[in-house]
C-alpha positions in Angstrom: 131.6 126.0 200.8 129.5 128.0 198.3 125.8 127.6 197.7 125.2 125.3 194.6 123.2 126.4 191.6 120.0 124.5 191.1 117.7 123.7 188.1 114.2 124.8 187.2 112.8 121.5 188.3 114.6 121.8 191.7 113.4 125.3 192.3 109.9 124.4 191.3 109.8 121.6 193.9 111.4 124.0 196.5 108.6 126.5 195.9 105.8 124.0 195.3 104.8 125.3 191.9 105.0 124.1 188.3 107.9 124.6 185.9 105.5 126.9 183.9 105.2 129.2 186.9 108.9 129.5 187.2 109.4 130.5 183.6 106.5 133.0 183.8 108.0 134.5 187.0 111.4 134.9 185.3 109.7 136.7 182.4 107.1 138.8 184.2 108.1 139.2 187.8 111.9 139.3 187.9 112.5 135.9 189.6 116.3 136.0 190.2 117.7 133.5 187.7 120.9 133.1 185.6 120.9 131.6 182.2 123.7 129.3 181.3 123.4 128.4 177.7 119.8 127.1 177.3 119.5 126.3 181.1 118.2 128.5 183.9 120.0 128.2 187.2 119.0 129.5 190.6 120.4 130.2 194.1 117.9 129.1 196.7 118.9 132.0 199.0 118.2 134.6 196.2 114.8 133.0 195.3 113.8 132.8 199.0 114.7 136.5 199.5 112.6 137.4 196.4 109.6 135.5 197.7 109.9 137.1 201.2 109.9 140.6 199.6 106.7 139.8 197.7 108.1 139.0 194.3 105.5 136.2 193.7 102.5 138.1 195.0 99.6 138.2 192.5 98.5 141.6 193.9 101.8 143.2 192.7 101.3 141.7 189.3 97.8 143.2 188.9 99.0 146.6 190.1 101.7 146.6 187.5 99.2 145.7 184.8 96.8 148.5 185.8 99.7 151.0 185.8 100.8 149.9 182.3 97.2 150.3 181.1 97.0 153.8 182.5 94.5 152.8 185.2 96.9 153.0 188.1 97.8 156.0 190.4 
C-alpha cells in the first residue's frame, strides 16, 4: 500500500505548527509539497526527512538572509 497524500491542515497538526508556518516554509525553506490545483499535498515521510535534515531550522533561515544581503561568508 502506498503512503497517502495529506493536506495542509493535517501536516500542520503533525508538525505542531500553524497553517501559516506551513505556507511560509513552502515558500521560503523548500518544504517538500506538491500542488494539485489550488491545494497543497504532502507525504509525511518526505516532510519528516526534511525536518530531520534541518529544513525547519531558524538558524539556516538567518544564514541564508545574511548571505543574500552580502554579510555572509
